[in-house]
C-alpha positions, 0 to 999 in steps of 0.5 A: 132755864125753863123746862118745857113739856118735852123735858117732862116727857123725856123725864118720864120716859127715862124714869120708866126705862130706868125702872124697867132695866133696873128691875130686869137686872135685879131679877137676873142678878138676884141669884148671884147678888141677893140684895139686888132682888130684895123688894116690896109690892105696893098697890091696891088688890083687885076689886070688882064692881058688878052692876048686872049689865056692867062689870068693872075691875080695878087694881094696881100693883107695883113691885120694885126691887133695889136694882129698880130703885138704883135704875130710877136714881141713875135715870134722874142723874142722867136727866140732870146732866142733859 
């Protein structure tokens, strides 16, 4: 079965929802189950380019915890079952 662009959009949506819900669960339950809140941050620190008439700021930071990763895996499994 060939996947369409709609399936790709659905996959991206499910991945984002799984990551967000997992991250929130990890923060809330992290007080009671500390391993769920364990995570790392990756990204590029904020960099500013000042050209005198234009200032551009770049930066990206992603903080994922274990519950967020579990949410991603769960969302992939849900997508495969659809």
